[in-house]
Each structure stands twice: as C-alpha cells, then as structure tokens.
C-alpha positions as CSV (number, residue, x, y, z in Angstrom):
1,X,-5.1,-20.5,19.7
2,X,-3.5,-17.1,19.9
3,X,-5.1,-14.9,22.5
4,X,-4.5,-11.9,20.3
5,X,-7.5,-10.9,18.2
6,X,-8.2,-8.1,15.7
7,X,-10.8,-6.9,13.3
8,X,-9.2,-7.7,10.0
9,X,-12.1,-10.0,8.9
10,X,-13.9,-11.3,7.0
11,X,-13.7,-14.7,8.7
12,X,-14.1,-17.6,6.2
13,X,-16.4,-20.5,7.1
14,X,-15.2,-24.0,6.1
15,X,-16.9,-25.5,3.0
16,X,-17.4,-29.2,2.5
17,X,-14.7,-31.1,0.7
18,X,-12.1,-28.4,0.4
19,X,-9.6,-26.9,2.8
20,X,-9.6,-23.1,3.0
21,X,-6.9,-21.5,0.9
22,X,-4.6,-19.3,2.9
23,X,-3.4,-17.3,-0.1
24,X,-3.8,-17.1,-3.8
25,X,-1.0,-19.5,-4.5
26,X,-2.9,-22.3,-2.7
27,X,-5.6,-21.9,-5.3
28,X,-2.9,-21.8,-8.1
29,X,-1.4,-25.1,-7.0
30,X,-4.8,-26.7,-6.8
31,X,-5.7,-25.3,-10.2
32,X,-2.5,-26.6,-11.8
33,X,-3.2,-30.1,-10.4
34,X,-6.7,-30.1,-12.0
35,X,-6.0,-28.5,-15.4
36,X,-5.0,-30.4,-18.6
37,X,-1.3,-29.6,-19.0
38,X,-1.8,-27.8,-22.3
39,X,-4.6,-25.7,-20.9
40,X,-2.6,-24.9,-17.8
41,X,0.3,-23.7,-20.0
42,X,-2.2,-21.5,-22.0
43,X,-3.4,-19.8,-18.8
44,X,0.0,-19.7,-17.2
45,X,2.4,-18.8,-20.0
46,X,3.8,-15.6,-21.5
47,X,5.5,-14.5,-24.6
48,X,9.1,-15.4,-25.7
49,X,11.4,-16.2,-22.8
50,X,8.7,-15.0,-20.3
51,X,10.9,-12.3,-18.8
52,X,8.1,-9.8,-18.5
53,X,5.8,-12.5,-17.1
54,X,8.2,-13.2,-14.3
55,X,9.1,-9.6,-13.7
56,X,5.4,-8.6,-13.3
57,X,5.5,-10.2,-9.8
58,X,9.1,-9.6,-8.8
59,X,8.9,-5.9,-9.6
60,X,6.8,-5.4,-6.5
61,X,9.8,-6.6,-4.4
62,X,11.6,-3.3,-5.2
63,X,9.1,-1.4,-3.0
64,X,9.2,-1.3,0.8
65,X,6.4,0.1,2.9
66,X,6.9,3.0,5.3
67,X,3.8,2.6,7.6
68,X,2.4,5.4,9.6
69,X,1.4,4.7,13.2
70,X,-1.0,6.2,15.8
71,X,-3.4,7.3,13.1
72,X,-6.7,6.0,14.6
73,X,-9.4,6.7,12.1
74,X,-11.9,3.9,12.9
75,X,-13.2,1.2,10.5
76,X,-11.6,0.8,7.2
77,X,-13.5,1.8,4.1
78,X,-12.4,0.2,0.9
79,X,-15.1,1.7,-1.3
80,X,-13.7,3.2,-4.5
81,X,-15.5,5.6,-7.0
82,X,-14.8,4.7,-10.6
83,X,-16.5,5.8,-13.8
84,X,-19.8,6.8,-12.3
85,X,-20.1,3.9,-9.8
86,X,-18.6,2.8,-6.6
87,X,-16.7,-0.5,-6.2
88,X,-16.7,-2.2,-2.8
89,X,-12.9,-2.3,-3.0
90,X,-10.2,-1.1,-5.4
91,X,-9.9,-4.5,-7.1
92,X,-11.7,-5.6,-10.2
93,X,-11.5,-8.6,-12.5
94,X,-9.3,-8.2,-15.6
95,X,-10.5,-9.7,-19.0
96,X,-9.3,-13.2,-19.5
97,X,-10.4,-15.6,-22.3
98,X,-11.9,-19.1,-22.3
99,X,-13.3,-19.5,-18.8
100,X,-15.1,-22.7,-19.7
101,X,-11.8,-24.2,-20.6
102,X,-10.9,-23.7,-16.9
103,X,-14.1,-25.0,-15.4
104,X,-17.7,-25.7,-16.5
105,X,-19.0,-22.8,-14.4
106,X,-17.1,-20.5,-16.8
107,X,-17.9,-16.9,-17.2
108,X,-21.3,-17.3,-15.5
109,X,-19.8,-18.6,-12.3
110,X,-17.2,-15.9,-12.4
111,X,-19.9,-13.2,-12.9
112,X,-21.9,-14.4,-9.9
113,X,-18.8,-14.3,-7.7
114,X,-17.9,-10.8,-8.9
115,X,-21.5,-9.6,-8.4
116,X,-21.4,-11.0,-4.8
117,X,-18.2,-9.1,-4.2
118,X,-19.8,-5.9,-5.6
119,X,-17.0,-5.1,-8.0
120,X,-16.4,-5.1,-11.7
121,X,-16.0,-8.0,-14.1
122,X,-14.4,-7.0,-17.5
123,X,-15.8,-9.7,-19.8
124,X,-13.3,-10.8,-22.5
125,X,-14.3,-10.5,-26.2
126,X,-13.0,-14.1,-26.3
127,X,-15.4,-15.3,-23.6
128,X,-16.9,-18.8,-24.1
129,X,-20.2,-17.5,-22.8
130,X,-22.3,-14.8,-24.6
131,X,-22.4,-11.4,-23.0
132,X,-26.2,-11.7,-22.5
133,X,-25.9,-14.8,-20.3
134,X,-23.1,-13.2,-18.3
135,X,-25.1,-10.1,-17.7
136,X,-28.2,-12.1,-16.7
137,X,-26.0,-14.1,-14.2
138,X,-24.8,-10.8,-12.6
139,X,-28.3,-9.4,-12.4
140,X,-29.6,-12.6,-10.7
141,X,-26.9,-12.6,-8.0
142,X,-27.5,-11.5,-4.5
143,X,-26.2,-8.0,-5.2
144,X,-26.2,-6.2,-8.6
145,X,-22.8,-6.5,-10.2
146,X,-21.0,-4.4,-12.8
147,X,-20.1,-5.6,-16.2
148,X,-17.7,-4.0,-18.6
149,X,-16.7,-5.4,-22.0
150,X,-13.2,-5.8,-23.4
151,X,-13.0,-5.1,-27.1
152,X,-10.4,-5.6,-29.9
153,X,-11.8,-3.2,-32.5
154,X,-12.2,-5.2,-35.7
155,X,-11.3,-4.0,-39.2
156,X,-14.9,-4.7,-40.1
157,X,-16.4,-1.5,-38.6
158,X,-19.9,-2.6,-39.3
159,X,-19.4,-5.7,-37.2
160,X,-17.6,-3.8,-34.5
161,X,-20.5,-1.3,-34.2
162,X,-23.0,-4.1,-34.1
163,X,-21.0,-5.7,-31.2
164,X,-20.9,-2.4,-29.4
165,X,-24.7,-2.2,-29.7
166,X,-25.1,-5.7,-28.5
167,X,-23.0,-5.1,-25.3
168,X,-24.8,-1.8,-24.7
169,X,-28.1,-3.7,-24.9
170,X,-26.8,-6.3,-22.5
171,X,-26.2,-3.6,-19.9
172,X,-22.4,-3.3,-20.0
173,X,-21.2,-0.1,-18.4
174,X,-17.9,0.5,-20.1
175,X,-15.8,-0.5,-23.1
176,X,-12.2,-1.6,-22.3
177,X,-10.3,-1.4,-25.6
178,X,-7.1,-3.5,-25.7
179,X,-4.5,-1.5,-27.6
180,X,-1.3,-3.5,-27.0
181,X,-2.0,-6.3,-29.5
182,X,-1.5,-5.3,-33.1
183,X,-0.3,-8.9,-33.6
184,X,-0.3,-11.9,-31.3
185,X,2.7,-12.3,-29.0
186,X,4.9,-15.4,-29.6
187,X,3.6,-17.8,-26.9
188,X,6.0,-20.7,-27.2
189,X,4.3,-23.0,-24.6
190,X,1.2,-23.0,-26.9
191,X,3.4,-23.7,-29.9
192,X,5.0,-26.7,-28.2
193,X,1.7,-28.0,-27.1
194,X,0.0,-27.5,-30.4
195,X,-2.7,-25.5,-28.6
196,X,-4.1,-23.7,-31.6
197,X,-7.9,-23.9,-31.1
198,X,-10.6,-24.6,-28.5
199,X,-11.9,-28.1,-28.0
200,X,-15.2,-29.0,-29.7
201,X,-18.2,-27.4,-28.0
202,X,-16.4,-24.2,-27.0
203,X,-16.1,-21.0,-28.9
204,X,-15.8,-17.3,-28.7
205,X,-19.5,-16.7,-28.3
206,X,-19.4,-12.9,-28.6
207,X,-18.0,-13.3,-32.1
208,X,-21.0,-15.3,-33.3
209,X,-22.5,-13.7,-36.4
210,X,-26.2,-13.1,-35.7
211,X,-27.1,-13.6,-39.3
212,X,-25.1,-16.8,-40.1
213,X,-24.6,-18.3,-36.7
214,X,-20.9,-18.7,-37.6
215,X,-18.3,-17.7,-35.1
216,X,-15.9,-15.1,-36.6
217,X,-12.2,-15.1,-35.9
218,X,-10.9,-12.3,-33.7
219,X,-8.7,-10.2,-36.0
220,X,-5.8,-8.4,-34.3
221,X,-5.4,-5.3,-36.4
222,X,-2.0,-3.7,-36.9
223,X,-3.7,-0.7,-38.5
224,X,-5.5,0.2,-35.3
225,X,-4.7,3.9,-34.6
226,X,-6.0,7.0,-32.8
227,X,-8.6,7.9,-35.4
228,X,-10.2,4.5,-34.8
229,X,-10.5,5.4,-31.1
230,X,-12.1,8.6,-32.1
231,X,-14.5,6.7,-34.3
232,X,-15.4,4.3,-31.5
233,X,-16.1,7.2,-29.1
234,X,-18.4,8.5,-31.7
235,X,-20.5,5.4,-31.9
236,X,-21.1,4.8,-28.2
237,X,-22.0,6.7,-25.1
238,X,-20.3,4.2,-22.9
239,X,-17.0,5.2,-21.1
240,X,-14.0,4.1,-23.1
241,X,-11.0,2.7,-21.3
242,X,-7.7,2.1,-23.1
243,X,-5.9,-1.0,-21.8
244,X,-2.3,-1.7,-22.5
245,X,-0.7,1.7,-21.9
246,X,2.9,1.8,-20.7
247,X,4.4,4.9,-22.3
248,X,3.5,8.3,-20.7
249,X,3.3,9.9,-24.2
250,X,0.5,7.4,-25.1
251,X,-1.2,8.3,-21.8
252,X,-1.2,12.0,-22.7
253,X,-2.6,11.2,-26.1
254,X,-5.3,9.1,-24.6
255,X,-6.5,12.0,-22.5
256,X,-6.2,14.3,-25.5
257,X,-8.5,11.9,-27.5
258,X,-11.1,12.0,-24.7
259,X,-10.9,8.5,-23.2
260,X,-12.4,8.1,-19.8
261,X,-9.6,6.0,-18.2
262,X,-6.2,4.5,-19.0
263,X,-5.2,1.0,-17.9
264,X,-1.5,0.4,-17.4
265,X,-0.8,-3.2,-18.5
266,X,1.6,-5.3,-20.5
267,X,-1.1,-8.0,-21.2
268,X,0.2,-10.2,-18.4
269,X,3.5,-10.6,-20.2
270,X,1.8,-12.3,-23.1
271,X,2.6,-9.8,-25.8
272,X,6.0,-8.0,-26.0
273,X,8.5,-9.9,-24.0
274,X,11.0,-7.5,-22.3
275,X,8.3,-4.8,-22.0
276,X,8.3,-2.8,-18.8
277,X,6.3,-4.1,-15.9
278,X,3.1,-2.3,-15.1
279,X,4.1,-1.2,-11.7
280,X,7.3,0.3,-13.0
281,X,5.5,2.2,-15.7
282,X,2.7,3.4,-13.4
283,X,4.3,6.5,-11.9
284,X,5.2,8.1,-15.2
285,X,1.7,7.4,-16.5
286,X,0.1,8.9,-13.4
287,X,2.3,12.0,-13.8
288,X,1.3,12.3,-17.5
289,X,-2.5,12.2,-16.9
290,X,-2.6,14.0,-13.5
291,X,-6.1,13.8,-12.1
292,X,-7.8,14.2,-15.4
293,X,-8.8,10.5,-15.7
294,X,-8.5,7.4,-13.5
295,X,-5.5,5.2,-13.9
296,X,-6.0,1.4,-13.6
297,X,-3.3,-1.3,-13.4
298,X,-2.9,-5.0,-13.8
299,X,0.0,-7.4,-13.9
300,X,1.5,-9.3,-11.0
301,X,-1.1,-8.5,-8.3
302,X,-0.9,-11.4,-5.8
303,X,-1.2,-9.8,-2.4
304,X,-3.0,-7.0,-0.6
305,X,0.4,-5.3,-0.2
306,X,0.7,-5.4,-4.1
307,X,-2.7,-3.6,-4.3
308,X,-1.6,-1.1,-1.6
309,X,1.7,-0.4,-3.5
310,X,-0.1,0.3,-6.7
311,X,-2.6,2.6,-5.0
312,X,0.2,4.4,-3.3
313,X,1.8,5.0,-6.7
314,X,-1.3,6.6,-8.0
315,X,-3.6,3.8,-9.4
316,X,-7.3,4.2,-8.7
317,X,-7.9,0.5,-8.7
318,X,-6.1,-2.7,-9.9
319,X,-7.2,-5.7,-11.9
320,X,-6.5,-9.4,-11.3
321,X,-6.6,-11.9,-14.1
322,X,-4.6,-15.1,-13.5
323,X,-5.6,-15.5,-9.8
324,X,-9.3,-15.4,-10.9
325,X,-8.6,-18.2,-13.3
326,X,-6.8,-20.2,-10.6
327,X,-9.8,-19.9,-8.3
328,X,-12.2,-20.8,-11.2
329,X,-10.1,-23.8,-12.3
330,X,-9.7,-25.1,-8.7
331,X,-13.2,-24.7,-7.4
332,X,-15.5,-23.0,-9.9
333,X,-17.6,-20.1,-8.7
334,X,-16.7,-20.6,-5.0
335,X,-13.0,-20.4,-5.9
336,X,-13.5,-17.0,-7.5
337,X,-15.3,-15.8,-4.4
338,X,-12.3,-17.0,-2.3
339,X,-9.9,-15.1,-4.5
340,X,-11.8,-11.9,-4.0
341,X,-12.4,-12.5,-0.3
342,X,-8.7,-13.1,0.2
343,X,-7.6,-10.0,-1.6
344,X,-10.2,-7.9,0.3
345,X,-9.1,-9.2,3.7
346,X,-5.4,-9.0,2.8
347,X,-5.7,-5.4,1.5
348,X,-7.7,-4.3,4.6
349,X,-5.1,-5.7,6.9
350,X,-2.3,-4.2,5.0
351,X,-4.0,-0.8,5.0
352,X,-4.5,-1.0,8.8
353,X,-0.9,-1.9,9.4
354,X,0.2,1.0,7.1
355,X,-2.0,3.5,9.0
356,X,-4.6,4.0,6.3
357,X,-8.4,4.0,6.6
358,X,-9.4,4.5,3.0
359,X,-7.6,4.2,-0.4
360,X,-7.4,8.0,-0.6
361,X,-5.0,7.9,2.4
362,X,-2.4,6.1,0.4
363,X,0.4,8.0,-1.3
364,X,4.0,7.7,-2.4
365,X,5.2,8.9,1.0
366,X,4.4,5.3,2.2
367,X,6.9,3.7,-0.2
368,X,10.6,3.4,-0.3
369,X,12.0,2.0,-3.6
370,X,15.0,-0.3,-3.1
371,X,17.9,-0.3,-5.6
372,X,17.9,-3.4,-7.9
C-alpha cells in the first residue's frame, strides 16, 4: 500500500457480490454484458454515422489544463446554486428514456440514488414510471431530492397543459423543454435491430391519458416555435429551461423570451449527425447570454476533468445521461449511486490538483486549447 495519503474521498466500502468500479467505463462494460443487444444499441447508439456521438467524448481531448499551485484554501466545496436551490455538486442527471428497459429498479431506483446524492434528476417524458411514483421515491429517500421534468410540447395544447399541471402537482421544480427534436434522428442501429417499440408491460407512463387509460404517442412537432415557448411560460410558474441549444443566436433569443436557463446539448449525438459538440458550442453560448441565466451542458461527460473543463468554459453545471444508464443496467440503484460518487470524487480531486476550492474558482485561464 502506498504510504502517500490524501483527502480526496469519499472512500467506497465494498459491497457483496460486485467489485468496486474504478471509473465509469467499468460500469459501462458490465452494463453491456448484461443488456439485450438490441436494448444496448438503443441506449448506446447515435444518429447516422454517429460522428457527433463519438466527437462528444473526444472533443474534451482538445483542452489541456493549466493548474494553479500554492493556492491553499482549505476543504473543497462543490455546492452549486441553481434555479433557486443548491446542488451538492455541479452534476445533475440528464433526461433519458425507458429506465425499466435497463433494469427493474428503473426510474424509482435512479431517483433514490439521485436524492441520496442531493442533486437533480430530470425525469424524461418517456419514463417507464409515472412522475408521481418517482417523486414519492425521492421524498422517501434519506435526503430530499430535486425532480425536474423534461417536456416535448405536444401539438395538443390541452394535453400539454394538463401534463404541466400534473408534474407541478407531483412536486417537480422545473420544466426542461427539449427543442432539438422537430423530428426523430435517423438511428440506424435501431432500424437494423427492428427496435420500434417497448416490450409488453412497459410504456411511457407520463403519456397515459387520465380519462381513457390509453398511452398516447409522443409527437415530435416540427411546428414548435418561440410563440409556443411564450405560451408555455404563460401556463406555468415553474422555471423553464431550454435544452438543445447550440447556436449563440438561439441562446440570445432564449433570454429575450424569458427562459430561466439554457442547456447546451446535441441530444447525445442522437439527432443531427455532424452537429457541433456541446463543449465546442459552449463558449459562444456563454458569451451570448452573459450572466443573465445559468448555462448547463451535457454530452460526453465521463470524468471529473470533463466536468472541470465545462465549468471553466462557463457552464454552471453539467448533466450525465448514458453513464447513469450504465450504472442502472449494471447494478440497479447502487450502480447509479456509484456513478455519482465516482464523478463527485473525481471532480473533487481534479479541482484540488488544479488549485480550485469551489466551482466559482474555475475560469478559462485554467485551460489551453490544443490545435486539432
């Protein structure tokens, strides 16, 4: 054992029957071994030739860190203010569909893990568990969690408003409106596998019509526009976050239309193949909005150094999607806890090595972009 010790905790205690993962890819490999190949491809795949999917991760390679030394400062503090609350760290869980396809614990297990980590779960509109059950699971956890709801505004405005009322009643604290999906991206893995629908017994429970009991299809609406965002803001008091922003002009429009945060994302490479990576688009979006609203980011976050890079470029917090699904598929609720624990410890260590005590200490002076 090395005689060198530090305070980069937390230390993970062994759990019966499973070796401790060293990094997120350990959980990915375990998840891939457990998943049905068609379901694995659904969670893993991207659109078209998957250029954007691959680039989301490799784009972080262009940044090198310029750490500061002899900064002192005491214990790290990862707490992050966001939309009226405070996260325990600048990492939240991005919306991803069909958790019960990955593991029977599903969205409920994920919610308990996120509540224990004292951060935010953005529940997908395409969740296989109703929002009320997910909210109850978070409330029953050891520490109160935070639940936001991801929304594709539907052409049926009456149904959309009724769903907004439903998630408000369930205790959701923000609406995350996905705006990068006027149509579904061409996901060729799913086409080859014939994966067109969920297995019997699973459905998009938040789309269940309260009057008929029938589960509606989620309609991706090519007519979605800024007036619809204005309408949505008029029917809810919840903060509205726009997810899927890459162009700085759209970021400026979002602020002009009164949204509460913008989320830089290319949908995990699942929509427009060849789109810019989120980390490459981030600086221009941050410049466009200034300090008027928080800027979030997801896409390719796999390490604490990835989180650090995004924060240094101006993000308030980052979201993780696929890694949470890896943890869920591999080990259920405990696997999601391990994903969040690993990211917390990795980020804390990276910040200490970079000479930062809190996220606010991170800025672009800590980065050097390498030519590609």
